[in-house]
Every structure is written in C-alpha cells, then in structure tokens.
VOGUBA-177853 format. One line per field, with one value per residue (C-alpha): residue number from 1; residue in three letters; chain; x, y, z. Coordinates in pm, 1 decimal. Example, Ala and Ser with C-alpha at 12.3 -4.5 7.8 and 13.67 -1.06 7.14 Angstrom:
! residues 2
nr	1_2
rest	ALA_SER
kette	A_A
c1	1230.0_1367.0
c2	-450.0_-106.0
c3	780.0_714.0
! end
This chain:
! residues 284
nr	1_2_3_4_5_6_7_8_9_10_11_12_13_14_15_16_17_18_19_20_21_22_23_24_25_26_27_28_29_30_31_32_33_34_35_36_37_38_39_40_41_42_43_44_45_46_47_48_49_50_51_52_53_54_55_56_57_58_59_60_61_62_63_64_65_66_67_68_69_70_71_72_73_74_75_76_77_78_79_80_81_82_83_84_85_86_87_88_89_90_91_92_93_94_95_96_97_98_99_100_101_102_103_104_105_106_107_108_109_110_111_112_113_114_115_116_117_118_119_120_121_122_123_124_125_126_127_128_129_130_131_132_133_134_135_136_137_138_139_140_141_142_143_144_145_146_147_148_149_150_151_152_153_154_155_156_157_158_159_160_161_162_163_164_165_166_167_168_169_170_171_172_173_174_175_176_177_178_179_180_181_182_183_184_185_186_187_188_189_190_191_192_193_194_195_196_197_198_199_200_201_202_203_204_205_206_207_208_209_210_211_212_213_214_215_216_217_218_219_220_221_222_223_224_225_226_227_228_229_230_231_232_233_234_235_236_237_238_239_240_241_242_243_244_245_246_247_248_249_250_251_252_253_254_255_256_257_258_259_260_261_262_263_264_265_266_267_268_269_270_271_272_273_274_275_276_277_278_279_280_281_282_283_284
rest	MET_SER_TRP_LEU_ARG_ASN_PRO_TRP_GLY_ARG_PRO_ARG_PHE_LEU_PRO_ILE_LEU_THR_ALA_LEU_TYR_ILE_LEU_TRP_SER_ILE_ILE_PRO_VAL_ALA_ILE_VAL_ILE_LEU_PHE_ALA_PHE_ASN_ALA_GLY_ARG_SER_ARG_THR_THR_TRP_GLN_GLY_PHE_SER_LEU_ARG_TRP_PHE_THR_SER_ASP_PRO_THR_SER_SER_VAL_LEU_HIS_ASP_PRO_ALA_LEU_GLN_SER_ALA_LEU_LYS_HIS_THR_LEU_LEU_LEU_ALA_ALA_ILE_CYS_VAL_ALA_VAL_ALA_THR_PRO_LEU_GLY_VAL_THR_LEU_ALA_ILE_GLY_LEU_GLN_ARG_TRP_ARG_GLY_ARG_GLY_SER_GLY_GLY_VAL_ASN_ILE_LEU_MET_LEU_LEU_PRO_LEU_VAL_THR_PRO_GLU_ILE_VAL_MET_GLY_VAL_ALA_LEU_LEU_LEU_LEU_PHE_LEU_ASN_VAL_PHE_ASN_ALA_ILE_GLY_LEU_GLY_THR_THR_ALA_GLN_ALA_ILE_GLY_GLN_VAL_THR_PHE_ALA_LEU_SER_TYR_VAL_VAL_VAL_ILE_VAL_ARG_GLY_ARG_LEU_VAL_SER_ILE_GLY_ARG_GLU_TYR_GLU_GLU_ALA_ALA_ALA_ASP_LEU_GLY_ALA_PRO_LEU_ARG_ASP_ARG_LEU_PHE_ARG_ILE_LEU_LEU_PRO_LEU_LEU_ALA_PRO_ALA_ILE_LEU_ALA_SER_ALA_GLY_ILE_VAL_PHE_ALA_LEU_SER_LEU_ASP_ASP_PHE_VAL_ILE_THR_GLN_TYR_LEU_SER_SER_THR_ALA_SER_THR_THR_THR_VAL_PRO_MET_LEU_LEU_TYR_ALA_SER_ALA_ARG_GLY_ALA_PRO_THR_PRO_ALA_LEU_ASN_ALA_ILE_ALA_THR_ILE_THR_LEU_LEU_ILE_THR_LEU_VAL_THR_LEU_GLY_LEU_ALA_PHE_VAL_VAL_TYR_ARG_ARG_PHE_ALA_GLY_GLY_SER_ALA_ALA_GLU_ALA_VAL_ALA_GLY_VAL_GLU_LEU
kette	A_A_A_A_A_A_A_A_A_A_A_A_A_A_A_A_A_A_A_A_A_A_A_A_A_A_A_A_A_A_A_A_A_A_A_A_A_A_A_A_A_A_A_A_A_A_A_A_A_A_A_A_A_A_A_A_A_A_A_A_A_A_A_A_A_A_A_A_A_A_A_A_A_A_A_A_A_A_A_A_A_A_A_A_A_A_A_A_A_A_A_A_A_A_A_A_A_A_A_A_A_A_A_A_A_A_A_A_A_A_A_A_A_A_A_A_A_A_A_A_A_A_A_A_A_A_A_A_A_A_A_A_A_A_A_A_A_A_A_A_A_A_A_A_A_A_A_A_A_A_A_A_A_A_A_A_A_A_A_A_A_A_A_A_A_A_A_A_A_A_A_A_A_A_A_A_A_A_A_A_A_A_A_A_A_A_A_A_A_A_A_A_A_A_A_A_A_A_A_A_A_A_A_A_A_A_A_A_A_A_A_A_A_A_A_A_A_A_A_A_A_A_A_A_A_A_A_A_A_A_A_A_A_A_A_A_A_A_A_A_A_A_A_A_A_A_A_A_A_A_A_A_A_A_A_A_A_A_A_A_A_A_A_A_A_A_A_A_A_A_A_A_A_A_A_A_A_A_A_A_A_A_A_A
c1	4758.0_4690.6_5032.6_5161.0_4884.8_4944.4_5071.9_5188.7_5400.0_5765.4_5910.4_5940.3_6089.3_6262.2_6550.0_6587.5_6572.6_6836.4_7067.6_7063.4_7106.0_7414.4_7550.7_7467.8_7649.3_7966.0_8045.6_8155.3_8364.7_8506.2_8616.7_8798.6_8968.4_9069.3_9218.6_9447.6_9617.3_9656.0_10005.1_9971.1_9869.6_9499.4_9205.6_8955.7_9194.1_9318.5_9697.0_9796.5_9817.7_10089.0_10139.3_10307.9_10042.5_10079.8_10473.5_10660.6_10650.7_10942.6_10731.5_10376.6_10287.0_10115.7_10429.4_10658.7_10429.3_10430.4_10073.5_9897.9_10100.7_10016.9_9640.2_9613.3_9798.4_9590.0_9272.4_9379.6_9504.9_9149.5_8960.2_9170.3_9094.2_8730.2_8702.1_8887.8_8687.5_8357.4_8300.6_8339.2_8174.4_7881.2_7869.2_7840.3_7581.8_7383.7_7381.6_7294.7_6983.8_6856.0_6823.3_6769.7_6397.8_6392.4_6274.8_6445.1_6526.8_6326.3_6453.0_6822.3_6722.3_6601.4_6907.9_7109.1_6964.1_6970.1_7300.1_7136.8_6877.0_7080.0_7216.6_7609.3_7680.3_7492.2_7663.7_7994.4_7925.0_7788.6_8108.3_8321.1_8163.1_8209.3_8583.0_8635.2_8432.5_8410.8_8661.4_8944.1_9201.6_9170.3_9121.6_9093.3_9318.8_9349.7_9190.3_8885.7_8827.7_8845.1_8586.1_8376.8_8402.8_8328.9_8045.1_7876.4_7960.2_7850.5_7459.0_7537.8_7706.1_7432.2_7156.7_7310.4_7408.3_7073.6_6915.4_7111.4_7008.1_6651.4_6680.0_6864.1_6671.5_6790.7_6729.3_7106.8_7187.6_6898.3_6982.4_7334.6_7233.8_7013.0_7321.4_7507.9_7718.7_7842.2_7764.7_8137.0_8085.8_7746.3_7874.3_8212.5_8131.7_7759.2_7660.8_7970.7_8022.1_7642.7_7673.6_8023.8_7869.0_7698.6_8034.0_8225.6_7976.5_7969.4_8314.1_8331.7_8051.2_8236.9_8582.1_8380.3_8225.3_8534.0_8726.7_8423.4_8365.2_8415.1_8203.0_8283.9_8645.3_8702.4_8522.2_8732.7_9092.4_9362.1_9655.6_9767.4_9885.7_9502.3_9387.1_9239.1_9187.1_8809.4_8924.5_9218.5_9016.7_8761.4_9020.4_9189.0_8938.2_8812.6_9152.1_9370.9_9473.2_9684.8_9554.6_9759.0_9392.0_9240.3_9537.4_9454.6_9090.5_9158.2_9376.5_9116.7_8850.5_9028.9_9125.2_8771.5_8660.3_8912.3_8817.7_8455.8_8536.4_8749.4_8474.6_8215.9_8398.6_8479.0_8105.7_7994.0_8235.3_8095.0_7760.1_7770.6_7932.8_7795.4_7502.8_7681.4_7959.3_7722.5_7556.2_7873.5_7929.7_7613.9_7721.8_8042.8
c2	1290.0_1392.6_1373.3_1600.1_1845.4_1903.8_2248.2_2207.6_1882.6_1907.4_2027.8_1769.8_1928.3_2216.7_2026.1_1867.3_2185.5_2343.4_2056.2_2067.9_2442.5_2434.3_2163.3_2349.8_2652.5_2441.3_2197.4_2433.0_2631.8_2306.2_2184.5_2507.2_2484.7_2135.5_2190.9_2440.0_2181.9_2000.8_1885.8_1906.8_2205.0_2084.0_2223.0_1953.2_1635.0_1528.9_1463.6_1427.5_1675.3_1934.7_2296.5_2366.7_2664.3_2817.7_2815.3_2565.2_2651.0_2906.8_3099.4_3059.6_3001.5_3258.9_3330.7_3364.4_3544.5_3910.6_3955.2_3742.0_3924.2_4268.0_4165.1_4032.6_4326.0_4595.2_4386.4_4394.4_4750.1_4872.7_4656.5_4797.4_5169.6_5076.7_4951.2_5226.0_5502.6_5364.3_5228.2_5538.4_5750.9_5521.2_5524.7_5901.3_5910.5_5667.5_5838.0_6162.2_6022.9_5832.0_6164.0_6396.5_6457.7_6812.0_6906.1_6715.8_6397.0_6178.4_6259.6_6216.5_5872.2_5793.1_5876.7_5700.5_5366.8_5414.4_5217.9_4926.7_4906.0_5074.6_4792.8_4804.0_4839.7_5161.1_5291.7_5197.4_5363.8_5687.6_5691.2_5662.0_5931.3_6128.1_6085.2_6133.8_6456.9_6610.9_6495.1_6452.9_6585.2_6282.3_6040.7_5666.1_5438.3_5341.6_5665.9_5624.7_5272.4_5327.8_5631.2_5397.2_5109.8_5331.4_5494.5_5154.9_5015.9_5300.8_5245.5_4870.1_5049.8_5302.0_5034.4_4793.2_5055.5_5214.7_4881.1_4853.6_5220.9_5143.5_4819.0_4995.7_5288.2_5603.5_5513.2_5472.5_5783.8_5981.5_5804.6_5929.9_6257.4_6269.8_6184.1_6498.0_6306.7_6548.7_6493.6_6364.5_6084.3_5961.9_5928.2_5732.9_5574.1_5494.3_5491.5_5364.8_5078.9_4970.3_5025.5_4829.5_4482.9_4665.6_4842.0_4540.7_4340.6_4637.4_4639.4_4278.2_4308.2_4575.9_4389.4_4113.9_4354.3_4539.8_4175.6_4071.5_4389.0_4365.3_4609.8_4937.3_4855.6_4722.7_5068.8_5277.3_5083.5_5232.7_5052.5_4689.9_4795.5_4862.4_4513.7_4327.8_3950.3_3940.1_4126.1_3903.1_3580.1_3730.5_3818.3_3483.8_3227.4_3180.4_3124.6_2837.1_2926.4_2725.1_2624.8_2942.2_3104.1_2867.0_2898.1_3272.9_3237.3_2993.3_3260.0_3526.4_3317.1_3202.2_3593.1_3651.9_3384.0_3439.4_3815.4_3728.3_3473.0_3692.6_3969.8_3713.3_3634.7_3985.6_4039.0_3789.2_3923.0_4279.9_4154.9_3981.4_4260.3_4589.0_4634.7_4582.9_4828.8_5075.5_5026.3_5076.5_5383.7_5533.0_5479.1_5610.2
c3	-9510.2_-9162.8_-9064.8_-9382.3_-9303.2_-8931.5_-8914.7_-8549.2_-8597.5_-8654.9_-9015.3_-9274.8_-9560.8_-9407.1_-9289.5_-9627.3_-9829.6_-9615.0_-9632.2_-9977.5_-10010.2_-9795.9_-9999.7_-10311.9_-10195.9_-10017.8_-10280.9_-10537.3_-10324.5_-10187.0_-10514.9_-10581.2_-10239.3_-10318.4_-10675.4_-10509.1_-10355.4_-10674.6_-10763.7_-11138.1_-11363.2_-11415.1_-11241.3_-11326.7_-11284.9_-10956.2_-10948.7_-10575.9_-10315.2_-10306.0_-10165.4_-10506.0_-10616.5_-10247.5_-10212.3_-10397.0_-10749.0_-10841.5_-11080.6_-11067.3_-10705.5_-10482.5_-10307.9_-10629.2_-10869.0_-10877.0_-11010.2_-10762.0_-10472.6_-10633.0_-10641.6_-10295.1_-10145.2_-10326.5_-10212.4_-9854.3_-9875.1_-10016.0_-9747.3_-9452.1_-9593.4_-9626.9_-9290.2_-9125.8_-9304.9_-9344.7_-8996.7_-8806.7_-9052.0_-9074.4_-8683.8_-8687.4_-8964.7_-8784.5_-8458.1_-8637.1_-8866.8_-8569.3_-8340.3_-8594.0_-8638.7_-8838.9_-9185.6_-9444.8_-9225.6_-9410.6_-9739.0_-9625.1_-9478.2_-9782.8_-9964.3_-9737.2_-9810.7_-10189.8_-10228.8_-10085.0_-10372.6_-10640.6_-10882.2_-10833.9_-11217.8_-11183.9_-10901.6_-11069.8_-11391.2_-11201.9_-11007.3_-11317.6_-11477.8_-11145.9_-11124.0_-11515.7_-11568.6_-11200.3_-10981.4_-11260.9_-11024.1_-10829.1_-11122.8_-11147.7_-10901.0_-10575.3_-10439.5_-10657.3_-10585.6_-10198.2_-10203.3_-10408.9_-10174.8_-9884.3_-10089.7_-10130.2_-9767.8_-9600.5_-9601.7_-9427.8_-9137.4_-9113.6_-9096.6_-8880.1_-8604.3_-8616.1_-8574.1_-8245.7_-8148.6_-8174.2_-7979.6_-7659.9_-7665.1_-7479.3_-7121.0_-7031.9_-7182.9_-7004.9_-6659.2_-6713.7_-6798.5_-6490.3_-6287.1_-6430.4_-6687.7_-6971.0_-7330.5_-7394.1_-7111.6_-7221.6_-7562.8_-7484.8_-7176.6_-7257.3_-7612.6_-7774.8_-7546.1_-7610.2_-7974.0_-7973.7_-8092.3_-8402.3_-8470.8_-8469.4_-8676.9_-8930.0_-8987.0_-9031.6_-9306.6_-9465.4_-9497.5_-9655.9_-9908.7_-10001.9_-10057.5_-10262.3_-10466.4_-10830.9_-11027.2_-10849.2_-10834.4_-11202.9_-11298.8_-11087.1_-11168.1_-11370.9_-11420.2_-11341.7_-11003.9_-10928.8_-10974.3_-10713.3_-10669.7_-10779.2_-11089.6_-11160.6_-11119.0_-11352.2_-11607.9_-11591.3_-11532.2_-11865.8_-12009.5_-11914.9_-11557.8_-11339.0_-10980.3_-10850.7_-10901.8_-10682.7_-10417.3_-10433.4_-10398.7_-10113.2_-9949.4_-9977.0_-9840.0_-9550.5_-9443.9_-9457.4_-9246.6_-9015.2_-8992.5_-8948.4_-8679.1_-8471.5_-8494.1_-8405.2_-8110.5_-8004.9_-8083.9_-7812.9_-7576.7_-7606.2_-7631.4_-7299.0_-7120.5_-7316.5_-7069.0_-6759.5_-6871.4_-6939.3_-6615.3_-6453.8_-6649.6_-6527.5_-6167.9_-6205.9
! end
C-alpha cells in the first residue's frame, strides 16, 4: 500500500492507460486501412491482399471511379484554398490583435475565439442562412464552402500565432528599431522568421481541419461536384459499399500524415534557426 500511495514514485497506471487509449484509437483506423487492400468486395472478411480498390479494378477503384476522383480532387482543392487564405489572414490578425490595446480590443478578441467554442453545426446552419439570404449572389458551392472553412479555421491560426508572439516578446523588434531598421525590415527580417514555426504549424492544422471537415462543407455544398471525401464516406458507409471507400479514406489519411510530417520537419528546421536568423537580421 505504501508503494501505491507514494506520490513521488514512478507512474504505475498512466503508461497502461496511455497504451490502451492509443490502441483504442489506432486499431479501428488500422482495420479500415487493412480492408482497403482486400482482394474481395467484403469490408469485414479478409480475402487476400490486392491493390484492386486503388488501381486494379476497372470500374470501382479510386483510379477509375469518377465519383471518388471528383471527391478527392475537390477535398484537396478546398484544403489548398483554406491554407492559402486562412494562414496569411490569421497571421495578420494575430499580429494586429496582439498589438492592439485600444477601445474595443477585448470584444474583438472574444469574437475571434467564438468559432473555437461554437458548435460546428450551429456555424454551418448560420453560414447556410447567410449565403441563402444575404450573399445569395454567391450562393452555395465551392466558393461558399471555401469561405466557410476559412471562417472556421481562422481562429486556430490566430491562437497559435499569438502564442508564439507572446513567447518571443518584442525584444528583437525593439533592438532592430534602436539600430535604425525601418518597419518593413522589422516585419520581414525579424518578426516573420521568428513566427515561421507557428505559421507552419498553423498551415498544417488548417490543412488537416479542411480535409476532415464535414458539417460546414455539407451544409454549403450544392451539386455532386462539390462533394468531398468526408461527405462521400458519410453518404455511402451505411449502404453496401466496396472497399474502395476504405481506399480513398486511406489515401486521405496518408496525405494528411505526409503533410503534417513535412510541416514538422520544416518546423524543426525553422525552430532551431529562427532565433539565430533574427539576431543576424538585427545585426545586418
């Protein structure tokens, strides 16, 4: 009993609980990936290894099924737009909100955090009514889906970049200003290199959020051409689908993991050299 009650001893149950949680999270995903390589049409009975549902099947594979290809292309298109718009806009907002100390700054900061705490279905319905009744010239479709995803992901970029701004402080910028550096150089040669790790992390998270988003994208979709992979999986999973759905889910997961892995590698590179580069920029 003394061994169990010792608060300074090594953790006893935490490693076990952690391992059980990891298994509980990974095993279902591993099963989905496994049956993507099933030779037969069953998604529950293993019938041998094959790439049939990726490339070999002449009609139902991801390579030959137009519906699967369209969903994957549209998902990647929305993710690219979301990263390209939400990341620079979020960085700009984070810098502005962090430096703004005037009247109304508190209320704006609260509004910026609302998408993080608002249920996604509420945001989806609100955006649907907005595009149907106010911005009806835009209507539903790809543009509305991109705007909705950017609106949802923007707060994540702001929170991450503001956290980095708080951690680095303003010492490097003030040193550059004391040495006569203009505002443009302080921004592009000092501040942005220091923010590079947070910017890359934000871009990776925004990309993953866009690939995974279902509610907002579903509400703002129009025709079949605006169907994404999550929408396709939801619409087909309860029927009698082939393992081609497992295959396209596996491809989406692989794209997400590769993107996040590249972002992590670049993050480590910038995180290790950003401070030194900022010092060099100040000296220059």
